[in-house]
N, C-alpha and C positions, 0 to 999 in steps of 0.2 A: 732488231728493234731494241731500243733503250730498255734495259731490264727494269728501271724504275717506273716505266710507263706500263708495266704488265698489269693486266686486269686484276683487280683485287680478289676475284673469285678463285684465283689459283694460289692464293696464300694459304698455307696450312691452317685448317680450322675455319675456313670461310665457306667456299662452295657457292652454287648459284643462288640458293634461297637467302643466305645471309648477305651475299653481295648486293642483292636487290634492296635489302633494308639499308645497307651501308650507303648506297647511292642516294638515299634520302638525306644523308648527312653530307652530301657532295664528296663522298669518298669513292672514287672510281678506280684509282690506281694504287700501286704500292707507295708511290711518292706522296699521294694525298694522305695516306694513313700516317706516314712518318711525320708529316707536317700538320696533323690533326691535333692542335694544341689544347691541353686541358683548359676548361673554363674556370677551374678553381682547384684548391688542394685542401685535404684534411690531414692535419698533423695527428696521426695515430701512433706516433713513435713512443710517446711517454705513457707509461701505465699509471692510472690514477686510482683513487679509492672512492667509495660511495660518499664519504664525508665531503669530498671535493666537488660533488655533483652540483650543477646549476640547472634549474628546471628548463627543459626544452633545448639544452645545449648538449653536444656530443660528449661522450665519456668513454674512455678505454679502460677496461678492468681485466684482471686475471681472476677467473672465478672457478669454484668447484661445484659441480652439480650435486645437490643433496636430496633430490626427490624426483618422483615421476611427474610427467606433464599432466595438466588438467585442462580440459576443453570445455568452454561454455558457449552457448548460442543465444545471446540476448535478443536478437531479432533475426528475421529472415535475411539470408545472404550475408550474415556476419557471424564469424566464429572468432573466439579469443583463446589463444593457447598461452598458458603460463608454465614456465619451468623454474622451480626454486633453486637458488644458488646461495653460496656464501663467499665472501672475500675477506681481505685482511681487516676491514673496518666494520663489517656488518653483513646483514642478510637482505635478499631481495628476490625479485622474479624477472626472468627474461620473458618479454611479452611480444607475441606476433598476432597479427590480424589475418584471418583467412589463409593460414599456412598449416593446415591440419597435418600435412605429411611430415612435419618436423617432430611430431609428438614422440615417436619412438627413436628419434635420431640420437638422443642424449642418454647416457647411462650414469647412474649414481656413482660418484667418486671420480668421474672424468674431469680433467681440467681444460679450460678453454680461455683464449683471449677473445674478448667481445668488445664491440664498439657500436654504440647506439645512443639515441636521445635519452637523457636522464629525466625521470618523472617521479613525483612523490604524491601518492593519494593517501591521505590520513597518515598512518605510520608505515605504510608499505612503499618500499623503494622499487622502482621499475626501470628496466632498460628496454626501450621500445624498438621493435623491429631490428634487432642487432645483427650485424655481420659477425661471423665467428670463425675461429680456426684453432687447431691444436697449437700449444706453445712451440716455438722453434720453426714454424712453417710460414713465416711472415710473408704471405702473398698480399693479403688484404688488410692486415693490422700489424702494428709494431714498426711502422715506418710512415713516411709521408705518402699519402695516397692521392694520385691525380683524379680529379672528377671531370669526366668528359661530357660534352653535349650528347644527348641520347635520342633515340627514336624508338617507336614501338617494335618490340622484338629484339632489341639490343640493350643489354644491361651494362653497368659500369664494369662488372667482373669480365664480361665478354671483351670489352674494350681493353682492359688491362692485359688480358692474355694475348689479344691480337697485336697490340703495340709492342709487347714484350717479344713476340715471335718475329715481327717485322724488323725490329731493331737488331736482333741477333743475326738475322739472315741477310739483311739488305743495307744496313747503315754504312757498310764499307764502300758502297757504290755511290754515296752522296759526295759530290766533289766539293772541295774548298774553293769557293768562287772569289773570296776577298783576297786582294794582293797582300803579301806578308807585311809590307810596310804599314798598311792600315791596321792590321791586327796588332802590330807592335805599338803603333802610334796611340791607339785607344785601349791598350791592354785587354784585348778581347780573348775569349775562349776560342779554340778551333771549333769548326762546325760540328764534328762528331761529339765532342765533349758537351757542346751546347744542347744538341738534340737529346742526348741521354739525360741530361739534367733538367730539361724542360718537362720531360715525361716522368722520370724517376729520381728526383733530387734527394740527396742525403740531408740537406738542410734548406730552409727557405731562403737563406742568403745565397746559396749556390744557384737555386732556381732563379733568383732575381738576376744574377750575373748571366745566366744562360739566356734569359729573356731579353736582356739588353743586347746581347750579341746578335740574336736572331732578328730583333726589331730593327737594329741598325742596318743589318744586311738588307732587310726588306725595304726600309725607307731609302737607303742609298740606291737600290735598284729602281725604286719608284721615281726618285728625283732625277737619276740619269736618263730614264726613259722619257720623262716629261721634258727635260731640257733638250733632249735629242729631237723630240717632236716639234718643240717650239722653234728650234733652229731650222727645221725643214719647212715648217708651214708659215712662219712669219717672215715676211720680206722686209728687210730693214732699209730698203732704198727710199729715196725721197717720195713723199706722197703728194697729194694735190694741195695747192695753196689756194683755198677758197677766199675770195675777197670779203672785206667787211661790208655788210649791206644794212643800211638804215631800215629798208623795207621789212626786215625780219622782226625788228622791234615793234613796227607798226602792226605786223601780223599778230604778235603776242598781245598787243594792246586790244586788238579787235576780237580776241577770243571771248566766248560767252561766260568765261569764269576767270578768276585771278589765279596765277601760279603761286604755289607755296614758296617759301624761302628756300627749301631744300631743292625744289625743281629749278629755281633760278640759279642756285649754286652749281648744280650739275650741268645746266645749259652753258654757263660760263666756261666750265671745264671743257665741254664739247666744242664750243666756239673757238676757244684758245687752240685746241688741237686742229680744228678744220682750217683755221687761218695760219697755221704754221706749215713748214715745209715737210714735217715728218708725217708718216702715215699714222692715222689714229687707229689704235686698237684699245677700245675702252669697254670695260664691263660696267653696266649700270644695274645695280642691285636695288630693289625696292619692294616693300611689302605689297601684297595684293591690294589694289586700290590706291596706291601711292601716286599714280599718274606717270608711269614710265612711258606709256604709249604716246601721250601728247608730247613728251620730250622728244621722242623719236620722230614724230610728225614735224615738229619745228625744225629739227635737223634736216629732215627730208626737204622741207620748204626752202631752207637755205641752200641746199645742194642744187635744187631744180632752178631757182632764180639765178643761180651762178652758171647755168648752162649745162648742168650734168643730169644724168638719170640716177634714180635711187631704187633700191630693192629691199623688200622686207620678207623674210622667210619665217614661217611658223611651222610647228611640228605636226599639226593636223589640219585637215581641210576646213573644218568648222571654225577653228581658231583663226586661220588665214582669212576666211570669209568675214569673220567678225572685225578683224583689223581693216580689211578692205572697205567695209561699210562705214567704219568710223573715219577712215582717211578721206573717203569721198565726201562725207558730211562736212568735214573741216575744210577741204581744199577745193571743192567744186566751184566756188564763186571766184577762184583765182585763175580760172582757165588752165588748170593743171590736169593733164589726162592721167588717170590711174586705171590700171587693168588688173584682173585677178587671173592667175594661171594655176589651175588645179587639175588633178587627174580626171575628174568627172566631166570636164568640158568635151564637146564634140571635136572630132578631128579637124573639121573645117574651121571652127572657132579658134582652136589652138594655132593653126597655121596662120590665120589672120593676125593674131596677137604677135606671133613670132616675127612675122614680116614687118609689122609696124614698129616693133621694138628695135629691130635691126636698123631700120631707117631713122630711128630717133623720134618717131611720132608719139611714143609712149614715154611719159616722164617718170612714172612710178609703177613698178611691177610688184604686186603682192602675191605670195603663193606658198606652196609646200615645197618639199624637196624637188618638185617638178622644175623649180627655178634653176637647178644646177645640172640639168641634163645637157648633153653636148650640143643639142640643136638650139639652145637658148643663147642668143647673141645680143649683147647690148651695143649701142653705138658709142656711148660715152658714160659708162657706169662710174659714178663718183662716190656713192655712199651705199654700203651694204649693212643691213640690220638683221640680226637673227634674234628671234624671241624664244624664251625658254631654251636657251642655248645648250643646256645639259642633255637635251634630247637629240642633239646632232653630233655626229662623229667628226673626227679630225679631217677626214677626206671631204665631208660635206661642207664644213666651214671653209676649208681651203679652196674648194671648188667654186664657191660663191665669190670669194675674194679674187680668184683668177679670171672672173668674167670682165674685169676692168684692169686698168693699169694702176695697181696699188691704190684701190679705192679706200676711203676711210671706212673703218669697221666699228660698229657698236653691237655688243652682245648684251641682251637684257635677260634678267632672271628675277623671279619672285621668290626664289629659294634663298632665304637669308643664310649667309655663311659668316661666322665671326671674322672680323677684319684681319686679325693676325694669321688665321688659317688661309683666308682668301689670298693674301699677299704671297703665301708660299705656293698655293695650288695654282694660282693664275699669274705666275710670274711674268708672263708675256703681255699681260693686260694692265692698263692703268685702271684704277677702281674708283667709281663714283657711287655714292650711296644716297638714295632718296629716303631719308629717315623721318618723314613727316607725312601724315595723311591730310588730304584737303579738308578745309573746315566744313562743318555741317553734316559730316557723315555720322550716322547714329552708331553708337557702340553696340557691338553684338553681345547680347546677354548670354553668358556661358554658364552652364550648370553641369556638375559632375554628380551622377547618381548611381545607385546600384541597380541590379536587374529586377528587383522587386517593384520598380517604378514603371516597368514597361507599359502596363495598361493605362496608366495616367498619361504617359507620353503619346500613346496611340490616340487617346481621347483628345489630347491637345492638337495633334496633327489633323484629326478629323474636323475639329472646330475651325482651324486655320484654312484647310482646303475648302470647306464649305463657304468661307469668306472670299474664296478665289485665289488663295496663295498656293504655293507648291513646296514640296519637301524632298530633301535628299536623305536616304538612309544608307549608311556605308558599313560594310562588313569586311573582315580581314581575309576570308577564304571564299573560293568560288563554290567548291563542293563540300558536302558534309564530311567531317573527319571523325573517325571512330576513336582515334587515340587522344584527341584533346577536345574538350567540350567548348567549342567556340562556334558562334553563329556563322552559317555560310550564306552567301548571297542567294544561291539557287533555292536553298531550303526556305529562307525567309521570304523570298519573292513568292514562292508557291503558297505559303501560309497567308501572306498579306493579300495577294491578288485573288485567291480562291475563297478566303474566309474573312479576315478582319476588315479589309478594305475592298470588298467585292463590289461596292457601289461606286468606287473610283477607278480611274485608269492608272494601273501600276506598271512601271517598266523595269527592265533588268539590263544592266550594263556591266560587262567585265572584260578583263584583259585577253581572254581567249577568243573574243569576237574579232572579226576582220575589221580593218579600219573603216570600210564602207558601212558595216553594220553599226559600229560605234557612232559614226557621224549621223546615221539615220535616226538612231535613238535620241541622241542629243538634240537634233533638229526638232524632233517631236516634243521633247521636254521644253525646249526654248519657246515653241509655239503653243505651249500649254495643252498639247494633245495628250500629254502624260502628266498626271497630278503628283504622283509619288515615284521617285526614281530610286530603286534599290541598286546599289553599285559596290564594286570594289574600289580601290584607290585610283582607278583610271580617271576619275573626275578631279583629281588633285590639281592638275593643270587643265583648265577646260574653258568652256564657253561662259559668256556672261549672261546670266538669267536673272534680271532684276526682280522678277516676280517670285523667285524662290527665296523663302525667308526662314526655313528650318533646316538645320543640318543635325542629323542624329548619327552618332558613331557607336556601333556595337563593339564590345571588347576593346575599348579605347586604350586599355593597358598594353595592348599588343602593337600600338603604333608609336613612332617617335613623336616627341613634342613638336618638332618643326613640321612634321607631316600633318599632325592634328591641326596645327595653326594654318597650314595651307588649305586643309579641308574646310576649316571655319571660314576662310576667305572666299569660299564659293557663294556664301550668303552675305547679306548686308550691302548689296549692290543697288538696291532700289530705295523707294521712299518708305517702305514698310519696316517696322521694328523687326529685327531678325534675332534668331535664337540658335545657339549651338548646344546640343545636349550630348554629353559624353557618358556612355554607360560603361562604368568601370567595374569589372567582375573580379578584380584582385583586391585583397584587403591589406596587402603589405605596405609598409611605411613609404617605400620609394614610390610606389604607384600612387598613393594618396598625395604625396608631395608633388608629383608630376601634374596631377589634376589641379592641385591648388595653384600651381604656377600659371596654368592656362586660364583659370578663372580670374586671376589677379592681373594678368598682363596681356596687352594686345600688341606688344612690340616684338616683331619677328626676330630681331637680332638678339634681344635679351633671352627670348625663348630658345633660340638655337644654341646660345652659349650654355644654357642650363641643360639642354638636351645632350650636348657633348659630355657635360659633367656627370649626368645621372645615368646615361644609357650604358656606359662602359665599352670595352674593346669591341671594335668591329661594327657595332650596330648603327652608328650614325651614318657611316659611309658604306656600310656593308650591302646596301641595296643597289649599289651602282647608280644611285640616283644622280650622282655628280659625275658619272662617267669615268670613275677611277677603277683601276684593278682592285680586286678584293684583297684585303689585307688579312693574313691569317694570324699574325702575332702582334703587330704594332697597333697602337691606338693613337689616332692623330691628335687627340686632346691631351691625354696624360703623357704622351711621349714627345711633347713639343720640343724639349731640349735635345733629344736624340735626333729629331727631325731637322733641327737647325744645324746640328753637327753634320748630318748626312748631306744636307743641302750645300753646306760650305765645301765639303769634300767633293761633292758631285760637280760643283762649279769649277773647282781646281782641275779635276780630271778632264772635263770637257774643254777647258781652256787650253790645256797642254796637249790633248789628244782627242779632238772632236769626234772622230769615228771609232775610238777605242781600238786602235790597231795594235797597240802595244801587246806583246805576248802575255804579259802578266794580267792583262784585262780581258783575255780571250774568253774565259769561263764566265766572267761577270757579264760580258756582252751577250753571251748565250742565255743567261738567266733573264736579262732585260727583255730579250726577244720572246722568251717563253712567257714572262709575266704579262706582256702587252699583246701577245698574239690573239688571245681569246676576245679581247675587248677593243680591237682596233677601231671598230665602227661605233663604239660608245663614247670615245674620248671627246673631251671638251675642246681639245686643241686642234 
């Protein structure tokens, strides 16, 4: 077995208990720990003086202990320990909260290097909750200290020891996957040097160089993998040449509403593709409510009157049913037969649909992944549409395409991705953006409040529900967590259903439920059999409930802006004024700024740009929401320049050696396979 894939519990200093905790940080193997990159660094290398202290900022001092510790207990469950010291520029106290055991740790006359937050109360200087060590033992102070993401039961000191151990013992087994010519071309560190300096750099400059090396390797691997998948799944042969049809424009004229300029622009791009010889592969991005579905239906109409069949695939049964009902409503007067194929149909009904489909009696088939099963045969599939395409994997999308002879393909998403990024991530797709909402839609009133407003919010929900409306309440966790004080869906559901809203029908929806259970709950909510739905983010992409006009998000600071915008888009779909209330329990400046952006903008593309800027490494794409492998080092926003270089190199490599058979690329190929192995079925491509 590959030594780097050894279970982490066998590393010196770990064992079963600690390995269980490390798994919460997604550290399961030796290799995971080596690539567990610090989230920040503290420069404790330079010794300061008290006079240089800035309130609430970290300070490193060399101190002499000049007295015994004193303990005070100002209130229950709080003790304050003070140890007096002096250093070259003055006197002060080391201060700890609820750490009584340290009282006898320090002896008068001993010298320590300490690092902690500087505070001044009156004339008293304080170093708050400092880390400390004897001079000359620089483990935690006297150098640049990496700060790691942590979990309950794992301290930063634990991580320092573990990473130190793992690098000493196992770094030598990490292979150099980059060919030497690329290392020389970009003047990169070798992989061992980079890993040592990403964890324990001697200077911030060296750390940055190490980071560039590792980010480049990761992004090159990503780009090579994506290019490889595109080459396999996208057939570049000639597509169907759909004729120009005047009837399509009459169909558009007869719609009960006028299309927006943005919809017309996107339709022109789709028609140009359909009427050309090449196979269309087009991504249609548009905010919730921008009218993507009707654009898809118009393309379906064009395909059907040209003598072809069309298919639309949605990720859930309820979403597929919603599309089916809308398509029927629009197309039924044109003698176009549309059917719905989902898992819950009886065996007999499925067989009837499949037989008619094969004989060409069905023009449009709407469904879930049931559409791509082997027994589904089209007579003449000309257009395949997938909705919320990031929910489908490479095999699923390719399987739908293969149901016909190079059918035109449209993939639709309401997840806004900044255009520059989309061009890189969806290199196989032409991109159309519907960047305008239909006229007459009421703006959703958005409010960011703190947790002290909960009772007022509940009163507001109560008033609205009594008037016949419905509300969503979203939480970030399913079960209660002891380590972090955030609301859980189950805990909140219990309180609201049994106590606060016991007069109403309250439902619970979360990701651990089966697809059937989720669909049943959403169906009840859609039919107003549930007044208030407590949910995790599974409703982010969901059914259309025009009667729901309130979206409350607890712990809004824990969600990405783009995600909050998606949640907000669940309301504002009917005639009633709608409200989005974000309960922000963090008071830091970034969190406030994020809430301000949401209050001031309803443009999903502006919001997603800001999201990438503010959230930092890994978070925007870290949820696999877009079907990409998880990135440990690179940040797709701040590392755009590295990404472009990696993409250019990847294209050159694939052009010269499409299957990476060159001996120099052997280890890089293995890394690509490893990166993409876990998420094969989550890929967009």
